[in-house]
C-alpha positions in Angstrom: -4.9 -3.6 18.2 -3.9 -7.1 17.3 -0.6 -8.4 18.7 2.1 -9.8 16.4 2.5 -13.1 18.3 5.5 -15.2 17.3 7.4 -13.7 14.3 9.8 -15.5 12.0 12.2 -13.7 9.7 13.2 -15.7 6.5 15.9 -14.1 4.4 18.0 -12.3 7.1 20.0 -10.1 4.8 20.0 -6.3 5.3 16.2 -5.9 5.0 15.3 -8.9 7.1 17.8 -8.0 9.8 16.8 -4.4 9.9 13.0 -4.7 10.2 13.1 -8.0 12.2 15.7 -6.4 14.5 13.6 -3.3 15.0 10.6 -5.4 15.9 12.7 -7.4 18.4 14.1 -4.3 19.9 10.5 -3.1 20.3 9.7 -6.1 22.3 8.3 -8.5 19.7 9.0 -12.3 19.9 11.2 -12.5 16.8 13.0 -15.7 15.5 15.6 -15.4 12.7 16.4 -18.0 10.1 20.1 -17.6 9.4 22.7 -19.3 7.3 26.2 -17.8 7.0 25.6 -15.4 9.8 24.2 -17.9 12.3 27.2 -18.4 14.6 28.3 -14.8 14.5 24.8 -13.6 15.4 24.4 -16.2 18.2 27.7 -15.0 19.7 27.7 -11.3 19.0 24.1 -10.3 18.5 22.7 -7.9 15.9 23.9 -4.4 15.3 22.0 -1.7 13.4 23.7 1.6 12.6 21.1 4.3 11.9 21.0 8.1 12.0 24.2 8.4 13.9 23.1 5.9 16.6 24.0 2.2 17.1 21.3 -0.2 18.1 22.3 -3.5 19.7 20.1 -6.6 20.0 21.7 -9.2 22.3 20.5 -12.8 22.8 19.1 -13.0 19.3 16.8 -16.0 18.7 18.7 -17.4 15.7 18.2 -20.8 14.0 19.7 -22.8 11.2 16.4 -24.3 10.0 12.7 -23.6 10.3 12.0 -26.9 12.0 13.7 -25.5 15.1 11.6 -22.4 15.0 8.2 -24.1 14.6 4.8 -22.5 13.8 4.6 -18.7 14.0 1.8 -16.1 13.7 3.7 -13.9 11.2 6.5 -14.7 8.8 8.5 -11.8 7.3 9.9 -12.9 3.9 13.0 -11.0 2.8 14.6 -13.6 0.5 15.8 -12.5 -2.9 13.1 -13.5 -5.4 15.7 -15.6 -7.2 15.4 -18.0 -4.1 11.6 -18.2 -4.1 11.6 -21.9 -5.0 13.4 -22.5 -1.6 10.3 -21.3 0.2 8.4 -24.5 -0.6 10.7 -26.3 1.8 11.4 -23.4 4.2 7.9 -22.2 5.0 5.8 -25.4 5.9 7.3 -25.8 9.4 6.4 -22.2 10.2 2.8 -22.5 9.2 -0.1 -22.9 11.6 -3.7 -22.5 10.7 -3.7 -18.7 10.9 -0.1 -17.9 10.0 0.3 -14.8 7.9 3.0 -14.2 5.3 4.4 -10.7 4.8 6.7 -10.4 1.8 9.2 -7.5 1.8 10.7 -8.6 -1.6 11.4 -6.4 -4.6 9.7 -6.7 -8.0 6.4 -8.2 -9.3 4.5 -11.4 -8.6 5.6 -12.0 -5.0 2.2 -11.9 -3.3 0.8 -14.0 -6.2 3.5 -16.6 -5.7 2.7 -17.0 -2.0 -1.1 -16.9 -2.6 -1.0 -19.7 -5.2 0.8 -22.0 -2.8 -0.5 -21.1 0.7 -3.7 -19.2 0.2 -4.5 -15.6 -0.6 -6.0 -15.1 2.8 -2.5 -15.5 4.4 -0.7 -12.9 2.3 0.5 -9.4 3.2 3.0 -7.2 1.3 5.5 -4.5 2.1 7.5 -2.1 0.0 10.8 -0.9 1.6 12.0 2.5 0.5 15.2 2.4 2.3 19.0 2.4 1.7 20.5 -0.5 3.7 23.7 -2.5 3.4 24.7 -5.6 5.4 28.3 -4.7 6.0 29.3 -7.7 8.1 27.7 -10.8 9.7 24.9 -9.4 11.9 25.7 -5.8 11.1 23.3 -3.5 9.1 24.1 0.0 8.0 21.0 2.2 7.4 22.2 5.0 5.0 19.1 6.9 4.0 15.4 7.1 4.0 13.4 4.4 5.7 9.8 4.6 4.8 7.8 1.4 4.5 4.4 0.8 2.8 2.3 -2.1 4.1 -1.0 -3.7 3.0 -3.1 -6.8 2.6 -3.1 -8.7 -0.7 -6.3 -8.3 -2.6 -8.4 -6.9 0.3 -8.5 -3.8 2.5 -5.8 -3.6 5.2 -6.7 -5.5 8.3 -5.8 -5.5 12.0 -2.5 -7.4 11.6 -1.0 -5.2 9.0 -1.9 -2.2 11.1 -0.3 -3.8 14.2 2.9 -4.3 12.2 2.8 -0.7 11.1 2.3 0.4 14.7 5.1 -1.7 16.0 7.6 -0.4 13.5 6.3 3.1 13.8 7.0 3.0 17.5 10.7 2.2 16.5 10.9 5.3 14.3 10.1 3.9 10.9 7.9 6.0 8.6 5.1 3.5 7.9 2.1 3.9 5.6 -0.7 1.4 5.4 -1.9 1.3 1.7 -5.1 0.2 0.0 -3.4 -1.0 -3.2 -0.3 -3.1 -3.0 -0.2 -3.4 -6.8 0.1 0.4 -7.2 2.7 0.6 -4.5 4.8 -2.1 -6.1 4.8 0.0 -9.3 5.7 3.1 -7.4 8.8 1.4 -6.1 9.6 -0.1 -9.5 9.8 3.4 -10.9 13.0 3.7 -8.9 14.3 0.1 -9.0 14.1 -0.3 -12.7 16.4 2.6 -13.7 18.8 2.8 -10.7 19.2 -0.9 -9.9 19.5 -1.7 -13.6 21.9 1.1 -14.6 24.1 0.4 -11.6 25.0 -2.8 -13.3 24.6 -2.0 -17.0 26.8 1.1 -16.7 29.7 -1.0 -15.4 29.2 -0.9 -11.6 28.2 2.6 -10.6 26.4 4.2 -7.6 23.3 6.3 -7.5 25.4 9.4 -7.3 27.3 8.3 -10.4 24.0 8.0 -12.4 22.8 11.4 -11.3 26.1 13.1 -12.0 26.3 11.8 -15.6 23.9 13.8 -17.8 23.3 10.9 -20.2 22.7 8.4 -17.4 20.4 10.8 -15.6 18.4 11.3 -18.7 18.2 7.6 -19.3 17.1 7.0 -15.7 14.3 9.5 -16.3 13.2 7.9 -19.6 13.2 4.4 -18.0 11.0 5.7 -15.1 8.6 7.1 -17.6 8.4 3.9 -19.6 7.7 2.0 -16.4 5.1 4.5 -15.3 3.4 4.1 -18.7 3.0 0.4 -18.0 1.6 1.1 -14.5 -0.9 3.5 -15.9 -2.1 1.0 -18.5 -2.6 -1.5 -15.7 -4.9 1.0 -13.9 -2.4 2.6 -11.4 -2.8 6.4 -11.7 0.8 7.3 -10.9 1.4 11.0 -11.9 4.5 12.2 -13.7 5.3 14.2 -10.6 6.2 10.9 -8.9 8.9 10.2 -11.4 10.3 13.7 -10.7 10.1 13.1 -7.0 12.2 9.9 -7.4 14.8 11.6 -9.5 15.1 14.6 -7.2 15.0 12.6 -3.9 17.7 10.2 -5.0 20.4 12.9 -4.7 20.2 12.5 -0.9 21.4 8.9 -1.2 24.9 9.9 -2.3 27.2 7.1 -3.5 24.7 4.4 -2.6 25.4 1.0 -4.1 22.1 -0.7 -5.0 21.2 -4.2 -3.8 21.3 -5.5 -7.4 24.8 -4.1 -7.9 26.0 -5.7 -4.6 24.6 -9.0 -5.7 26.2 -8.8 -9.1 29.6 -7.8 -7.6 29.5 -10.7 -5.2 28.5 -13.2 -7.9 25.1 -13.8 -6.4 21.9 -14.1 -8.6 20.3 -10.8 -9.6 16.5 -10.4 -9.6 16.4 -9.8 -13.3 13.1 -11.5 -14.0 11.0 -10.1 -11.1 12.2 -6.5 -11.5 12.8 -6.1 -15.3 11.4 -9.2 -17.0 7.9 -9.1 -15.5 7.7 -5.3 -16.3 8.6 -6.0 -19.9 6.1 -8.8 -20.2 3.4 -6.6 -18.8 4.4 -3.8 -21.2 3.9 -5.8 -24.4 2.3 -3.6 -26.9 3.6 -0.4 -25.4 6.6 1.6 -26.7 9.3 0.7 -24.1 12.5 0.4 -26.1 14.8 1.5 -23.2 13.3 -1.0 -20.8 13.5 -3.8 -23.3 17.1 -3.0 -24.0 18.0 -2.8 -20.3 16.4 -6.2 -19.7 18.3 -7.7 -22.6 21.6 -6.3 -21.4 21.1 -7.4 -17.8 20.2 -10.9 -18.8 23.4 -11.1 -20.8 25.7 -9.4 -18.2 24.6 -11.4 -15.1 24.8 -14.7 -17.0 28.6 -14.2 -17.5 31.2 -14.7 -14.7 32.7 -11.3 -13.8 36.3 -10.9 -14.9 39.0 -9.2 -12.8 41.0 -6.2 -14.2 44.0 -8.5 -14.6 41.9 -10.9 -16.7 40.4 -8.2 -18.9 
């Protein structure tokens, strides 16, 4: 089994801290690029609350820029896709001749973005089916689920992606190595499109709120099915049962606030184009009125500053 070597984590929010932290706790040589959390993590380490347990990582290898980290064997990319342009300055100091790039980002086009700039042979992808919140600097709360699908981009899975899967599996993560990253991205989009989108468009609601409201629940189902129709046209044979699974399984998440909702509430950019925009563009010619409307609404909503109750 191939070893991971030196690992860098770029985009150390909830996802990056969680998976990077688990790799480090499992003995991997992990280096975190941090911004606002840098001093707090250097002093207080990293905390992961999961399944009733608290995991602590002391002596975190944390840096303020990638020049300090230097070349690595594997880079975990967990930046929001709205910050992808920053990768052109962030990544070069981390790249050696054989460095591999593992994107754990949401939406469509992430592997393609990396491949166009640094070579298809470097690129791996991962889809995180997990409820995570970063509740404080260096503090991650794992609320539900935790499965992860990993694969190579445009080729069968190789030894490194299997080594990552084995390392995270040893830390209790439910990991699948998949043959088709494209299909796996659409399987995740079937959840992200309705729930991340409606959490904002319905005025700031949780997953539980969507499921409890008959109209929103029905709309979530219809959005899933429109997205599945696009996936099927693209050659991904995702059955209708998978939409049903998403809807039924989401009840276990409770009052979960989606990552897009949190970004919107905090005034951060929302990944509108990579999650909804790309789906709409790939669905041209299909009947996807709900998805088109949601995309239009989200573009409008996130472009305006949020007003407080007093201002409204």
